[in-house]
N, C-alpha and C positions, 0 to 999 in steps of 0.2 A: 427133262432135257439136261444134257451135260454141258457144262460151261467150257467154252473153248479158250485156251490160254493164248495170249498174244505173245509174239516174240519178245516184247519188252519185259513181260513178267518174268521170264527166265533170267534176264540180265539184271533185274532189280534185286533179286535175292543175293547174289554175290556182292553187289554194291553195298547193300545194307550190312552184310557180314564184314566187308572191308571197312566200312565206316565205324562199326562197333570195335573192330580190332584196332583201328587207328586211334580212337578215343582211349581205349584201354592202354595202348602203347604210350600215348602222351601222359596219361595218369601215372604210369609206371616211371617214366622219365622225371616227372614232377616229384614223385616220391623219392627217387634217388637224389635229386637236387636238394630236397629239404632234409634228407638224412645226413648230409655232409656236416661236419662240425663247423661252427662259426669261425670266420677268419681270425678274429681277435682272441680266440681262446688258446691257451698254451697247449702244445702237444704233450702227450703223457711222458715223453722221454726227458723232460726237464721241468723245473719248478716255475711257478708264475713269476717269481722275481727274476729268474734268468730270462724268461720271455720278455718281461718289461724292459730290461736293459738291452736285449738283442733287437728289440723293435726300434731302438734309437740309433742303431749302428747300420751302416750301409754295407751290403755284401760286396767284397772287393772284385768278384768276377761276374756277378749277375747285374744286369742293368735294371735299375728301378725296384729292386727288392731289398728288404731289410734282412739282417742275419736271421731273424726269427722266421721269416717266410721262406727263405732259400733252402734248397736241399743240396746245394753244392758242398763238396768236401770241406772247403775252407770255412764255410759257415758252420758246419757241424763242429769243426775244431774250435771255432771262436765261441760257440755256445758251451763247449766243454771247458774252455779257459775261463769263461764267465762263471760257470758253476764252481770251478776250483777256487777262483779268487773270492767268491762269496763264502765258500767254506773256510777260507783263511781269515775271514772277518773284514775284508775290504768292502767299502761302500760303493754306491753307484758311480759317484764322481771319480773315485780313484780308478775304477775299472774302465770308465770311458777315457780317462787321461792315459791309461796304459795303451789303449788302442789308438789314440790320437798320436802318442809318441811313436808308435810303430808304423802307422799308415798315413798320418797327417790329418789335418782338420776335415778333409773331404769325407772321411769315414763316418762323420756324424750326419745324420739326416737333417738336423737343424743346426746350421753353422753358427758359431758364436757371433754375437752382435758387437763386434769390436774390430778395429783396424779396417782392412780392405773389405771384409764381408759386411761391414756396417752399410756400405753403399748398396749391397744387395737388398737389405731391409729398407733403406730409405729411398731408393730410386723410384719405386712406385708412388710413394707419397709426394715426392718432388715433381714427378710427371703429372700427377693429377692436379697439383697446385698450379703448375705452369699452364696446363690446359684451361683450368678455371680462370686464371688471370687473363689469358688470351681471349677467352670468350667474353669476359666482362668488358675489356677494352674495345673489342669489336662491336659489341652491342651498344656501348656508350657512343661510339662514333656513328653507328648506323642511326641511333635515335637522334643525335645532333643533326645529321644530314637530312633526316625526314622532317625535323622541325624547321630547318632552314629552307627546305623546298616548299613547305606549307606556308611560310610567311613571305614568299616572293610576291612582288607586285604584279597584279594582273591588270592589263589595260581595260578601259571601258569597252572598247570594241570587242575584245575577246569575250568579256562577260555577256554582251548583247548577243554575240554569235552562239555562245553556249546555251543561253536561254532560248534562242530561236530554235536550236536543234532539239532541245528538250520539249518544246511545245509542239513540234511536228509529230503526227501520228506514225 
């Protein structure tokens, strides 16, 4: 006897093929993602020392990117300037000071801990301290109120009525 194919059997084969193709495609995408260079490795067009300094400088035109990460023209120019100044024998602090004199302290990803920017570093600590002190005083007053409420005088009549209510089924 010959087996009769159901209509679902014909549909199942393309579904299996699509599933296998989908899994292969996901594997291919994963392979592409893993083949990318790590974000913190220097590109081949400049030395690791240039990359290290460029990571500490903010790109003037890109929002939230360092000079090392950005592909903007000004970032490429800044990396070139860093490489030139390193070739001239300048150190990291001198190069950063050059860019600060040109663009201001906002060019640094980590602003200096002095003057007005000191408040940027201290404000979270002060805020946590104030919240902690407020919680401490609130809990102390709540504890005091609960102790005062517990020591309040209860009349004999109220005690008898409470005991009678507890004795009832």
